[in-house]
N, C-alpha and C positions, 0 to 999 in steps of 0.2 A: 616437296613439290617444286617444280619450276614452271615459269610462265613464258609462253612463246606466242608471238603475234604472226599471223599470216601477212603476206604482202604479194601483190601482183595484179596484173590487168584483169578487167572484168571478164567473166565467162571463161577463165582459165582453170576452173575446177578447184578453187580454194575450199569452198564450203563442202563440195563433194568429197574432197580428201579428208577434211576434218570429220565428216560424217562417217567415212569408211574407217578412220582410225579409232573413233570413240564410240560409234554406235549411237551418237546423240545428234539431234537436229540443232545446228547452230543458228539457223534463221528463225528469229523469234516472232516475226510479224507475218500475218496471213498474206499481206501483199507481197512480201519477199518470196514466199513459197509459190504464190500464184504467178509472179513474174519470173521466177527462177533466177533472181538476182539479189545479192545481199545489198541492203540499203543502210542498215545500221550495224552496230557491233553485235557479234554473236559470241557465245561462250560454251565451251565443252571441255571435257577432260577424259583422260584414260590412264591406266596403269601400264608402265613400260615393263619389258622383261626383267629389269633389275629390281622392280618394285617401286621405282620412282614414279611419282604422278606427274604427268605433263598436262598443264592447263592451257588451252588455246583461246586466244582472242582472235576471232575471225573477223577480218575487216572488209568493208566494201571495196570493190575494185573500179567502179565507175568514176570518171573524172568529176562528176557532179557531187560525189560524196567523199572527196579527199579530206575535208575537215573531220568527218566521222572517222576515217581511217587514221588520221593523225591523233585523234583523241584516244584511240585504242593502242597505238604503237608507242605513244610518248612515254608512258611509265614502264614499258616492258623491256627486259634486259636482252632478249634474243628474238630472232626473226626466222621464219620459214618462208623463203622466197619461192613463189610458185610460178612456173612458166609452162604453158601448154606446148606439147610437141607439135600440134597442128596449127598453132598460132604464132609461136616464136616470140621474140622480144618485141614488146609493144609500148605505146606511149605511157600507159600507166605503170608498166613494169619499170620504165625509166624514172617516172616521178616518185613512185614508191621507194625505189632504191635511193634516189636523191634525198628523200626524207630520212631514210635510215642513216645515210651518210651524214646528213646535217646534224642529226641527233647523236652521232658518234656511236651508234650501235656496233659492237665488235664481235658479236657471237651470232652464228646463224647456220642455216642449211639451205641447200638448193634442191627443190623437188621439181623434176620435169614430169608433168602429168600428161594424161591422154596418150600414153605410149602405145596404146592399142589402136590409135587412129592415124599415127604418122611416125616416121623415123625420128627418134628423139635426138639424134646426134647433132644436127644443125642448131636446134634450140639450146641444147646443152652447151655447145662450144660458145655460142654468142653470149649466153647468160653468164658463163664462167668468166669470159673476158670482161664483161661489164662489172660484175661483182668484185673481181680482183682489184679494180681501180677504186673501190669504195672503202669505207671504214671497216667493212666486214672482212676484206682481204680474201685470200683463197679459202673456200668453204668446201665441205664434203657435199657431194652431189649424189642424188638417188633418182633413178628412173622408175616411175610408178604409173599405175592406172587405178583411179578410184573406183572405176566401174567393175573391172575384172578382179581387182585385189592384187594384181602382179606388183611386186616390189614393196608391198606394205610391211612384210617382216623386216626387210632391209632398212626401211625408213624408221621403223620402231627402234632398231638397233642403233641407227645413226642418231636418233633423238636421245637415246641413253648416253651415247658418247658426248653429245653436245651438253647434256646436263652435267656430266662429270667435269667438263672444261669451264663451266661458269664459276666466277669468283664466289667465295662464301658471302652470304648476305650479311649486312651490317645490322644485326638484330638489336644491338645496343643503341642505335641511333634514334633520334626523335621520329615520330610518325608524321608523314605527310601523305595522306591518302587522297589522290586526285579522284574526284567523283566522275564516273562515266555513265552511271544510271542513277535515277532517284525516283522512287515510286512509293505507293502506300499499300500495305497489306491489312485487310480487315482484321481487327483484333490486335494487331501489333503496332500499327502506326507507320512512321516514316522509315524507309529502308534505302540505303545507298550502297552501290557496289563500286569496286575499283581494284587495282592491282597494288598490293602492299609491297612496296619496293624496299623498305627498310623499317627497322623497329619491330615492335610487337603490340598487339591489341588484346585487351582483356575485358571481359564483361565488368561493368561498373566503372570503367575508366572515364575520366572527364577529358573531353576534347574541346578544341576551339574551332569555330567555323571560320574558314579563311576569308569569306566575304564580309562578315560583320564583326568578327572577334568575339561573338557571344559564346558562352559555354554550354555544351550539351553533354549528356551522359549516355554511355553505351549500354543499351538495354539487353542486346543479344548479338551473337556472332554466328555466321554460317560460312562454311568454306566447303566447296565441292558438294553442296547440298546437305551437309551435316552440321548440326548445332555444335558449337565449340565454346569452351570457356576462355580459350586463348588461341590466337593465330599469330604466327611469326613469319617474317619475310623470308623468301619471296612467296607471295600467295595471292590467289584471287579470293576476295572476301566480300561478304555482304554484312553490313552493319545496321542493326536496328537501333534507332536513336530515340531517346526519351527527351521530351521538352522542345521539339522543333517540328513545325508543320512542313508538309511536302512542298508547299509553294515557296519556302525559304531556300530551297536547294535546287541546283541544276548542274548539268554537265559542266565541268571546268571549275566548280568549287572544290574546296579541299577541307579535309578533316586533319587537324594538327595537334601535336603535343603542345599544350599551352605555353606561351612565352618563349618558344624556341625558334620562331621564324619571324623575319622582318617583312612586314607588308609594305611594298614599295611600288611606286608608279614611275620611278626614274632609275635607269640602269646605264652603266657603262659596260660595253661588251666588245668582244673580238668576234669578227665574222670571217667565215670561209665561204667560198662560192663566188658570187658576182662581186666585182670591184665595188667598194663602199661608195665611191664617187658616182657610180652609175645607178645606185639604188633609188627607187621612187621615194618621195618624201613620206608616203603613207603605205604601210604594209600591215600584215597580221602576224603577230607573234604566237607561235604554238609551243606550249610547254606543258608537260604532263597531259592532262585532258582538257586544258584551257586553250582558248583561242581569243586573243585580245588585240584590237587595233592599236597600232603604235605609230608615232611620228619619229622619223629617223633624222638625226643630225650627225653627219660625218665629222669625225675628229682627226683620225690619222689614216694611213694607207689601208689598214684593216680594222680600225676601231671606230666606234660610233656611240652616241648617246641615244637611248630610246626613251620616249615619253609614252607611257602606257595609258590607255583609256580608263583603266581601273587598276587598283593595286592588286598585286599578287604576292603570295608568300614565297619569296625566292632567297637563295643563298649564293654566295660566291662559289663558282665552279659548276653551277647548274648548266645543263645543255638544253637548247631550244632551237627552233628554226624560224626563219622569216619566209612568208609566202605572199605572193601577189595574187589575190583571189580573182582579180579582173582578167589577168593573163593566164591564170591557172597554172602557175609555176612556182617551184621552190627556189627562192633567191639565194639561200645559203644557211649555214649553221651558225649558231650563236653560242658562245661561251661567256657566262656572266663573270665579269671582272670586279664589279663594285655595285653593291645594292644601296649604298648611301653616298653617292658621289657629291663633290662640292659644287656649288653654283658657279656658273661661267659668266661673270658679270663684268670683268675688266677686259680691256683691250689686250689681246694676246693670250687670254686665259685658255681658249680652246686649243691653241697650239701647245701651250705648256702642259695641258692635261693629256694631249696625245703623247707627249714625251714620257709622262708618267706611265700611261697605259702600255706603252711599248715594252716596258720592263715587267709586266704582269703576265702570268701564265694561267690564271684561273684556279690556282691551288691555294686554299686558305692558308694564310701565314701570319701568325701572331706578331712576330717581329716586324714584318713589313707593314702590317696595318697600323701598329703603334708608331712606326717611323713616319707614316704618312699623316696620321691623325693626331699624334702627340699624346692625347689623353682620351681614353675610352673606358666606359663602364664594362664590367665583366659580362653582364647580360646582353649588352649591345654586341659585343664580340661573338657571343654564343649565337645570337639571332642571325648574324651574318654567316654563320657556319664555320667560324674560326675556333679550333680547339684551344682552350685557355689553360696555360700552365703557369707556375710560379706564383709569387705572392703579390697582392696589390700594394700600391704605394700608400693608399689611404682608403678606408671603407672598401668599396668595390671598384675603385679606380685603378686602372693600369696605365702606365706611362712609358713612353719611349725613354730609355736610360739617358741618352744624350740630352734630350729636352728637359728631363727631370734635374740633371746636374746643372743645366743652364738656369733653371728657375732658382735652384739653391744659391747660385752665384748672384742672381739679381736681387734676391730678397733683402740682404743687408743694405743695399743701395736705396731701395724703396723705403726702408725703415729710417735711414738717415735723412732722406728727402722730406719725409713727413715730420720728423723731429725738427728740422730746420724751419719748416713752414708753420709748425704748431709748437713753439718752444714751451708752452705752459701745459701741454698734455703729456702724460706719462705713457709713452709708447703709441704705436700706430694701431688702430682697430683692425682686427683680422679681416673684417668685411671690406675695408678700404684697400688693404693689401691684395685681397683676392681680385678686386676690380683693377688695380694697377697692374697686376701680373696677367690679367685676362683669364683667370681661373673660374670655373663654374661652381666650385664648392669650397666653402670656408675650411672644410676639413683638410683640403690639400695644403692650404697655408700652414695650418697647425702641424702637419706632417713635415713640412720643410724647415721648421724652426730648429736650429741647432746652435750650440755655443759658438760665439759669445752672445747670440741672441737669446732672450728669455721671453716666455709667454706668461703674462700675469693678468688675470681678470679680462680675458678676451683682447688683450693688447700685446703687441710685440715691441720690445725695446732692446737697445744694445747695452743696457746697464740695468742694475736693480732699480725697482720702481721708486726708490727714495730720492733719486736725482732730481734737483730743482734748479732753475736758472738762478744765477747769483743774486739779482735784485730781490727775488722773492725770499731767498734764504736770509738776506740782510733784514728785510722787513719783519719776518717772523722772529728773528733774534731781537729786534728792537721791542717787539711786543713782550717777549719773554722778560727783558730787562725792566720795562716800564711797569709790568704787572706782577713782578716777583713777590711783592708784599701783599697784593690783592688778587690772588689767582682766579677768583670767581667774578671779577669785574671784566666785562667785555669791552674792547675798544668801540667807541662810537663810530658812526658811519663816516663822519668827516675826518676822523683820525685814520681810519683805514684808507681813505682816499689820499690823504697826505702821505701815507707810507707807500703809496703806489699799489695798493691791494684792491684792484677792481674785481668784478665777478669771475673773470677768467683766472686771475692770479690766485684768488681764494680757492677756486675749484681745483687748481693744480696743487696747492698746498694741502688741501683736504685729501686728495687722492694719494698724495705722497705720505700722508700721516703726520704732517707737520702742524696742522691745525685741526680742530674739531668744530664742525658747523652744527650749531643748535637750531638756528632759524636763519632767515634771510638777513645777512649782514650782522649776525650774532655768532661770534666765534670765540673759542677758548683754546688754550693749549691743551693737547690731548691728555696730559697727566692730571688735569684738573678733575676729571671724573672720579678717579680712585680717591683723590683727596676729599672730594665732596662726600663720598660714601662714608669715609671714616668720620667726618664731622657729624653727619646725620645719624650714624650709628651711636654716637655718644649722647644724643639728645634723649630726653624722656619720651618713651613711645606710648601712643602715637604722637605725631607732631603735625603742626599745621603749616601751610605755605608761608604764613607770616613768620612763624618760628624758624623755619628753614632759611628764609631770606635773611633774617637777622643773624643767624649762626654763621651763614656763609659770607656775610658782609657784602651783599650784592643787591641788585634791583630786581623788580618783578620781570623786567625785560629779559633777564638771564635766568632767574629762579624758575619761572613757569616752564620754559622748554627744557631746562636741565632736569627737573623732576619728571616731566613727561618721558624724557629719554630713559631715566632710571626705571620708570614704570614698564616701558617696552622691553627693557633688558631683564626684567624680573627681579631687580635689586630691591625695589620698593613696591608696595601694594597700596593702592588708593582705597580708602574705606568709604562706606556710604555717606558719611558726614563730611567728606572731602579731606579728612585727615589722612595721614600715611604712616606706614611702619616700614622699617628696613627688614627685609626677609632673608637677605644673604649679604655677606660682607664684601664680596668681590663684584666689581662692575661688569667684568667679562666683555666679550666682543659684542658689537651690535648684532641684533637679530634681524 
């Protein structure tokens, strides 16, 4: 299947032509048929001589219904421009062509209708000249009459040739189905229709509502009036949804593959058409089937920032158009350059941003995005529409190579600065380093650690964790000498103060393994624990606190926390009568 939208002035025979080609009535509303004028979108289809199915989105031609026209043509890859032989090139012919040009539509046909009412040559020549200057370029032209049927076989053959020229659909891409109709069917529930431009839909799929982010389930699929288990792009499709009421959906909403699109209300774009400096401050952005008011902030000669009235699921490279509904004119086409632009808060930021945008072409580029953003998560890149290759630097983080190397050069300096400011701490905490380097994730610091830096216990240091300042080393050595004959006697608080061992110094010595802290201001040399176990193991079992204190030649101030430590390590076990037994000979590491 391929999908083609009609375009052209009101009453030039678009619906008559679709009806003649398909045998189906594209005008859905009784008022449309009564007035003989298309008001809203119509849909019909036919099988071409090659067997290819052509699905038509028939759009209204009256100037009052241009927003409806744009909702139909926005997601469609090809257009059938219709000009009446007896009417010639008209204002809505020009506006519809301007819309196709702004959207970058590159595939189409020209049909000159009502050839039974007037000489088609003048209308044909004028239409060709106008279309040649648009994104469509030179197109094949067919002269037809929807009333008599003249030229319809030639038009069918031309549609076959158009279908063959269209690029292959991206069936592996995520789904973004712009909703052009939403209604309820008794017994089935909510149904939406749209043109599936990329990806594939299956019954049972979970999708995301573009407006709210809530998840819904595909209950059923129809395409060309037939139930399907799967529909692949490009196709007209009706989706029966489970778990959402009709009033939650409207034209311009979207059904999305979950977590694959960024919902944004701020865009940096390149514009074609009217000069950016001449644009009104408020316009309407048309993209897909959506129409959203925007505020325009010019940045460069052809670039601007758009503030949307509501977020839309957009990606880098998306095409859209700006229209002034008051003047009823298309102001120009839009190519999305950035869906997550930086704030413009400093003096000169707008001019600098214009310089950056001047080098962008709207094609998603991983290297370029990393260079501009320095650090990005994989999911964020994917939601921008950037294909992700290569390995992350940490977790799901990707980094610009130059920026990553610079971080690696900066890290040792930050470690040295922290060590100078905190000489009693063994290394700089990873969290502190992340803040100093401006990194959003501690895992990034961990990934940057390389020799001679070492990571121990969540801290980064330039040497093994046993390094201590000289005065602390000297104080510990004095304790070792003073208590060599009484290893289970702890220095009193005033002695620790006299040795220059305050809380910070003791903490540093404990972290370095030079001292063992039993309680507040109760410290022993670390080897005292194993010696105590040997002494206690030699006692008659079980033993009491008093017996242990006497055997160790120490005080209750030391004996109580020492035995509690051995209990926690599983070396001793406390009995119901408060006596203890030694259950294993080794003290082991703390638990």
